[in-house]
VOLUM-982882 format. One line per 2 residues: number of its first residue (from 0); their letters; for each residue x, y, z of C-alpha. Coordinates in pm, whole numbers, plus 32768, in hexadecimal, padded with zeros to 4 digits. Layout:
<sites>
NUM = a = X:Y:Z | ...;
</sites>
This chain:
<sites>
0 = mk = 7BF2:E997:9135 | 7ABB:EA2F:9096;
2 = tf = 7B04:E976:8F51 | 7B2D:E831:9010;
4 = kk = 79E1:E866:90C6 | 792C:E8AA:8F80;
6 = ll = 79C0:E771:8EE5 | 795C:E6A4:9013;
8 = lv = 77FA:E730:8FFF | 77DD:E6D7:8E8D;
10 = vt = 785A:E575:8ECA | 7767:E54C:8FEC;
12 = lv = 763E:E5C7:8F20 | 7696:E4E2:8DFF;
14 = si = 76AF:E3BF:8EF2 | 755C:E412:8F8B;
16 = va = 74B4:E42F:8E38 | 7552:E2E9:8DC5;
18 = cs = 74E0:E22C:8EFB | 7385:E2C4:8EE2;
20 = sd = 736C:E265:8D74 | 73DE:E103:8DB5;
22 = dd = 7305:E0CF:8EE4 | 71E6:E1A3:8F65;
24 = nr = 718C:E25E:8E25 | 71BB:E14A:8D2A;
26 = ti = 70B7:E14A:8C15 | 702E:DFFC:8BAB;
28 = dp = 6FF4:E00B:8A35 | 6F30:DEE3:89AC;
30 = gk = 6F5F:DF62:884C | 6EB3:E050:875C;
32 = gg = 6D3E:E054:878F | 6D53:DF81:88CA;
34 = gp = 6D7D:DE0D:88F3 | 6DE1:DCFB:89E5;
36 = it = 6EE6:DD2D:8AF4 | 6FB4:DBEF:8AD8;
38 = gs = 70CA:DC44:8BCB | 7084:DBB4:8D22;
40 = el = 70EB:DCE4:8DF3 | 6FED:DDF7:8E2F;
42 = kg = 7071:DF49:8E9A | 705B:E0AB:8E14;
44 = dv = 6F5B:E15E:8D3B | 6E64:E0D7:8C3F;
46 = ss = 6E3A:E1FA:8B4F | 6D82:E14B:8A33;
48 = da = 6C7E:E037:8A23 | 6D0D:DEED:8A9C;
50 = tl = 6CA0:DD8E:8B01 | 6D16:DC9D:8C0C;
52 = la = 6D01:DB32:8B9A | 6C87:DA08:8C62;
54 = sv = 6DA4:D93D:8BCB | 6EAC:DA15:8C7A;
56 = ey = 6EE5:DA0A:8DF3 | 6F32:DB73:8E44;
58 = tl = 6FF9:DBFC:8F66 | 6FA1:DD59:8FE0;
60 = tg = 70EB:DDEE:9058 | 7095:DF5D:9087;
62 = sf = 6F8F:E062:903E | 6ED2:E004:8F00;
64 = tv = 6E02:E12A:8E86 | 6D05:E140:8D6C;
66 = kd = 6D27:E2A3:8CEC | 6C12:E392:8C87;
68 = ga = 6B88:E32D:8B32 | 6C09:E1C6:8B3E;
70 = tl = 6B47:E084:8B7B | 6BDB:DF52:8C22;
72 = ti = 6B1E:DE0F:8BD8 | 6B5A:DCD8:8CAB;
74 = ep = 6AF2:DB87:8C20 | 6A1E:DA94:8CED;
76 = gt = 6AF6:D9A6:8DB8 | 6C22:DA90:8DCC;
78 = vi = 6CF5:DA71:8F08 | 6DC5:DB99:8F80;
80 = ka = 6EB6:DB5A:909D | 6F2B:DC8E:9159;
82 = ks = 708C:DCAB:91DE | 7062:DC8B:9357;
84 = gr = 70F5:DD65:9465 | 70E2:DEAB:93A2;
86 = td = 7008:DFDF:93CE | 7029:E053:9265;
88 = vf = 6F89:DF25:91BD | 6E29:DF6E:9142;
90 = la = 6D47:DF8F:9011 | 6CC6:E0F0:8FD4;
92 = ve = 6BCC:E173:8ED3 | 6BD9:E2E9:8E97;
94 = rg = 6AAE:E3CC:8E69 | 6A58:E3B0:8CF7;
96 = ak = 6AED:E253:8CD4 | 6A34:E108:8CD3;
98 = li = 6A69:DFAE:8D64 | 69A8:DE97:8CB7;
100 = ak = 69DA:DD6C:8D9A | 68C2:DC7D:8D43;
102 = gt = 68FB:DB2B:8DDE | 67F7:DA17:8DE6;
104 = aa = 6779:D92F:8EF6 | 6848:D816:8E5D;
106 = np = 6978:D8F4:8E1B | 6990:DA15:8F0F;
108 = ik = 6AAC:DB12:8F05 | 6B8D:DAF3:9034;
110 = ft = 6C77:DBED:90DA | 6D48:DB47:91E9;
112 = sd = 6E98:DB4A:929A | 6FD1:DA9F:9216;
114 = as = 703E:DA3E:9378 | 7062:D8CF:93CF;
116 = sp = 6FA8:D919:9513 | 6EC7:DA3F:94B4;
118 = ka = 6E2B:DB23:95B6 | 6D54:DC59:95D0;
120 = gd = 6E0E:DD90:955E | 6EFF:DCE4:9470;
122 = wg = 6EB6:DDE4:935D | 6DE1:DF18:931B;
124 = gi = 6C9D:DED9:9261 | 6BC9:DF5E:9144;
126 = vi = 6B8C:E0D6:9130 | 6A97:E16F:9036;
128 = ag = 6A56:E2E3:9004 | 6932:E384:8F4F;
130 = ka = 6880:E4CA:8EFE | 674C:E4AA:8FDC;
132 = rs = 6700:E59E:90F5 | 67AA:E5A5:9246;
134 = nk = 6769:E68F:9369 | 68E2:E6BC:9384;
136 = gt = 68F4:E779:9238 | 6920:E73E:90C4;
138 = dv = 6A9A:E709:90BA | 6AEB:E640:91EF;
140 = qs = 6C1F:E569:921B | 6BE1:E405:9288;
142 = ev = 6C7A:E3A9:93D5 | 6D3C:E290:9329;
144 = ag = 6DCB:E275:91C7 | 6DC6:E3F1:9197;
146 = ll = 6CA3:E3FB:90A1 | 6BC3:E529:9067;
148 = yg = 6A50:E4E0:9084 | 6902:E592:908D;
150 = gt = 683F:E669:8F9C | 66D6:E69F:8F36;
152 = dd = 6688:E56A:8E64 | 65CC:E475:8F40;
154 = td = 659B:E38E:8E13 | 6710:E375:8DCC;
156 = ns = 678D:E223:8D51 | 68CF:E18A:8DD6;
158 = ge = 6891:E036:8D36 | 6823:DEEA:8DCC;
160 = ls = 688D:DE04:8EE7 | 67DF:DCB4:8EE6;
162 = yi = 6842:DB6F:8F93 | 6976:DC00:9038;
164 = ia = 6A37:DB76:9162 | 6B2C:DC5B:921A;
166 = ey = 6BE1:DBC3:9342 | 6CF9:DC1C:9439;
168 = tg = 6CD0:DD91:93F6 | 6CF8:DEBD:94DC;
170 = ak = 6E6A:DF17:94E0 | 6EA4:E029:95E1;
172 = in = 6F67:E15A:956A | 6F5B:E214:96B7;
174 = ge = 6E6B:E25A:97D5 | 6D80:E31E:96F3;
176 = qe = 6DA1:E269:95A5 | 6D40:E102:956E;
178 = fn = 6CB3:E051:943F | 6B5B:DFB2:943C;
180 = gi = 6B09:DE7C:9374 | 6A55:DF46:9269;
182 = sf = 6A32:E0C2:9282 | 6935:E183:91AF;
184 = fg = 698B:E2F7:91A2 | 6876:E3C2:90FC;
186 = vg = 6811:E29D:9020 | 66D5:E2D4:8F54;
188 = ss = 6598:E20B:8F25 | 65E3:E197:8DC2;
190 = tv = 66FE:E0C5:8E51 | 6691:DF58:8E79;
192 = vn = 66FC:DEA8:8FBA | 6675:DD53:901A;
194 = ni = 66EA:DC09:90AE | 681F:DC7D:9166;
196 = vv = 68D1:DBD9:928A | 69CF:DC7D:9370;
198 = sd = 6A73:DB9E:9474 | 6B8A:DBB7:9572;
200 = gn = 6BAD:DD30:9562 | 6C78:DE00:9656;
202 = dd = 6B95:DF33:9642 | 6A35:DF52:95AE;
204 = gv = 699D:DE59:94BD | 68F5:DF4A:93CA;
206 = ef = 68DD:E0C2:93FA | 6826:E1D0:9336;
208 = fg = 68AA:E335:933A | 678A:E3F9:92AA;
210 = gs = 6704:E387:915C | 65C8:E2D5:90F4;
212 = vn = 6638:E17C:9082 | 654C:E05B:90CF;
214 = vt = 65CF:DF09:9144 | 6521:DDB8:913D;
216 = nv = 659D:DC7B:91EA | 66C7:DCE4:92BD;
218 = yc = 6768:DBF9:93BB | 6868:DC6B:94BE;
220 = an = 6910:DB65:9597 | 6A1A:DB9A:96A0;
222 = ia = 6A3E:DD11:9695 | 6B16:DDB9:979F;
224 = dd = 6A4D:DEFC:97A4 | 68F7:DF3B:9704;
226 = mf = 6857:DE45:9615 | 6788:DF4B:955B;
228 = dw = 67E1:E0BB:9572 | 677A:E201:94CE;
230 = tg = 67BE:E375:94F3 | 67CC:E4B8:942D;
232 = gy = 6667:E4C2:93AB | 6634:E361:9329;
234 = tg = 64D7:E337:9293 | 64D9:E1DD:91F4;
236 = ti = 6423:E099:9241 | 64C3:DF5F:92D0;
238 = tn = 63FA:DE22:9299 | 6443:DCCD:9333;
240 = af = 656D:DD0A:9413 | 65F8:DBF9:94F5;
242 = gv = 6708:DC4B:95F3 | 67A9:DB50:96E2;
244 = rn = 68CA:DB3E:97D7 | 6933:D9D4:9802;
246 = dg = 69B1:D935:9940 | 6B2C:D94D:993E;
248 = fd = 6B43:DA8B:986F | 6BCF:DB6C:9980;
250 = aa = 6C5C:DC8D:98B4 | 6B94:DDBA:9926;
252 = td = 6B9F:DF33:9949 | 6B27:DFDA:9A88;
254 = dp = 69C4:DFF2:9A00 | 6968:DEE8:98FD;
256 = rg = 67FF:DF02:9887 | 6713:DE5B:9798;
258 = ie = 66A2:DFA5:96FE | 6739:E0FE:972E;
260 = gd = 667B:E216:9686 | 66F8:E37F:9682;
262 = sn = 669E:E4B1:95B9 | 67A0:E5BB:9611;
264 = ss = 6869:E5C2:9753 | 68B7:E737:9731;
266 = da = 6757:E7AA:96D8 | 6636:E6BA:9708;
268 = ta = 6557:E79D:9634 | 663E:E7A6:9503;
270 = lp = 6590:E74C:93BC | 6552:E653:9334;
272 = is = 6504:E59F:9478 | 654B:E42B:9479;
274 = tp = 63F7:E38A:943D | 6438:E222:93DA;
276 = tl = 6338:E10B:93C7 | 6393:DFAD:943A;
278 = kn = 62BF:DE7A:93F1 | 62EB:DD15:946E;
280 = vt = 6414:DD29:9559 | 64B1:DC39:9654;
282 = il = 65B6:DC9F:9754 | 6639:DB65:9801;
284 = nl = 6740:DB3A:9911 | 67BF:D9D9:9950;
286 = np = 68F5:DA40:9A16 | 68D1:DA38:9B93;
288 = di = 6A1D:DAEE:9BC2 | 69D4:DC26:9AF0;
290 = al = 6890:DCE6:9B28 | 6808:DDC4:9A16;
292 = ka = 67EF:DF27:9A9F | 66A0:DF4A:99F0;
294 = ga = 65CE:DE90:98F7 | 6580:DFD9:984C;
296 = ei = 6610:E12A:98B1 | 6555:E23C:97F7;
298 = rr = 65E9:E391:9845 | 666E:E4E6:97D8;
300 = gt = 6538:E550:971A | 64F2:E40A:9663;
302 = qa = 6383:E3C0:9618 | 636B:E250:95C0;
304 = ii = 6251:E163:9566 | 6285:DFF2:95AC;
306 = sn = 6187:DEE3:9565 | 61A0:DD71:95BD;
308 = il = 62D5:DD6A:9698 | 634B:DC60:978B;
310 = fa = 643D:DCAF:98A6 | 64BE:DB63:992A;
312 = ay = 65C3:DAE7:9A1F | 65F1:D973:9A57;
314 = gn = 664A:D8CE:9B9F | 672E:D9AE:9C6F;
316 = as = 676A:DAA3:9B55 | 66D9:DBFF:9B88;
318 = fg = 66A2:DD67:9B1B | 66D6:DE98:9BF9;
320 = nr = 65A3:DF44:9B66 | 64A6:DEC7:9A6E;
322 = id = 6463:E01F:99D6 | 6516:E163:9A32;
324 = tk = 649F:E2B6:99AF | 654D:E393:9AB0;
326 = dd = 668D:E452:9A5D | 6733:E591:9AD9;
328 = kg = 676F:E601:9971 | 6605:E5D6:990D;
330 = ng = 64FA:E4D1:9949 | 6473:E3EE:983C;
332 = il = 630E:E39B:97DB | 62A4:E238:978B;
334 = ti = 6160:E1AA:9704 | 614A:E030:971D;
336 = sn = 6046:DF30:96BC | 6034:DDB5:96D0;
338 = as = 615D:DDB8:97BD | 61C3:DC95:989D;
340 = sq = 62CA:DC48:99A0 | 634F:DB04:9A2F;
342 = gn = 6440:DAC0:9B4B | 6503:DBB9:9C1E;
344 = vg = 64FD:DCE8:9B37 | 64E0:DDF4:9C44;
346 = dd = 63EF:DF15:9C66 | 63AC:E03E:9B86;
348 = kv = 6461:E186:9BCD | 6374:E295:9B5C;
350 = gg = 63E7:E3EF:9AF4 | 632F:E438:99B3;
352 = ai = 61DD:E398:9979 | 61BA:E224:993A;
354 = tg = 606E:E1E4:9890 | 5FF7:E07E:988E;
356 = tv = 6020:DF53:9973 | 6103:DE25:9987;
358 = av = 606D:DCD0:99CD | 6132:DBDC:9AA5;
360 = it = 6147:DA83:9A05 | 6209:D940:9A41;
362 = dg = 6216:D8A0:98E9 | 62A1:D9A5:97FA;
364 = it = 63E3:D8E0:97E8 | 641A:D77D:985E;
366 = vp = 6553:D6A9:9888 | 64F2:D541:983A;
368 = sn = 665C:D4C9:9856 | 67B7:D556:988F;
370 = nt = 681D:D65D:978F | 66C8:D656:96EA;
372 = vt = 65D3:D777:96E7 | 6478:D777:9653;
374 = tk = 6391:D8A1:9633 | 6219:D8C3:9640;
376 = ag = 617B:D91E:94F6 | 6104:DA86:94E7;
378 = vg = 61C7:DAF2:961C | 62EA:DBD3:95C5;
380 = ad = 63CC:DB8A:949D | 63A0:DA65:93B0;
382 = ls = 64DC:D99D:93FA | 64AB:D8B9:92CD;
384 = af = 64FF:D9DE:91E7 | 666C:D9AB:924B;
386 = dw = 6688:D835:920B | 6769:D881:90E2;
388 = an = 6877:D909:91C8 | 6898:D7CD:929D;
390 = qs = 68B0:D895:93DE | 68CB:D7D2:9523;
392 = fv = 686E:D814:968B | 6932:D7D1:97C9;
394 = vt = 6847:D78E:98E9 | 682B:D684:99F3;
396 = kl = 66CF:D5FB:9A2D | 6655:D623:9B90;
398 = n = 65CC:D4E8:9C35;
</sites>
């Protein structure tokens, strides 16, 4: 009987290793010295420099991880379709690895669902880890994808993301683990991030977990939870951010927000404190059936500076609060300038200090015809910066 049990154990282990080798832990080898990945299926580990080609339509069928020391380059115009209905389908970039995804306005790089009728949460998202500081520690495991992040190098370089579209993200693993559109874990300031669009996400649009990466031109549309989110000691700058919930997009958590800013929920004084700067921001709700809990919820030790922001709700759409700095786990502190509000965006809920005033206006956004939104120059984000992405609005003009 003991001999039989040992034999059974050996057979089982061999079977597990074989399955793991064939599936989850497969290594994609583009050839000596790196080169193009010409097979259409993406799954497993990239352990040496490799390139995804615009001429190949790729299907992401599982976890696809760029390993420490490797660089994955994605050509402009590349389309990656993720296998829908799975929680283990995502692109991950380890600490010490690089992703060079440089699309162009004419040829952006697109991550989407392979479903015939795609929806929010069809697949995971993009997860990048770096060596910049976090107030959670220097070897922290990401809440999704199982990457280690954090360190002491605030100028760490994880590569470049330019002209990227990520849609139908946010697969839910369980009640505590859910992918965002793009997650930045301890990503450093030498990483270049600009002109990114996240749409139809089942959790947050973009979220920063510590780190110091700066982002320019970021558009989040139809996000079930928070459009823009940070925690863990994030110290970067976000410039020209436009967030919108369209009429008809009814996927929502219990507390969807435009901005959610945390520092550390266990210790609001943990260093580094989240001290981001935001410039030229619009938070817009066009959906009368789903209220945003807050336009900006700044809490748990965060000290944020926001200049030129518009909080806007059109027609019967609304916010619960415009700004909320009160939280049982630590208040936030917000300094605002050149801030405006339009429509039913609620009142401010003051815990920590809010320095600055918000002017009430009526023309920050206008709806000249059905499903058309125009913005006033100099008020909030510059919407024209996202013309390349061909984003559309869903809104009915009020008579």
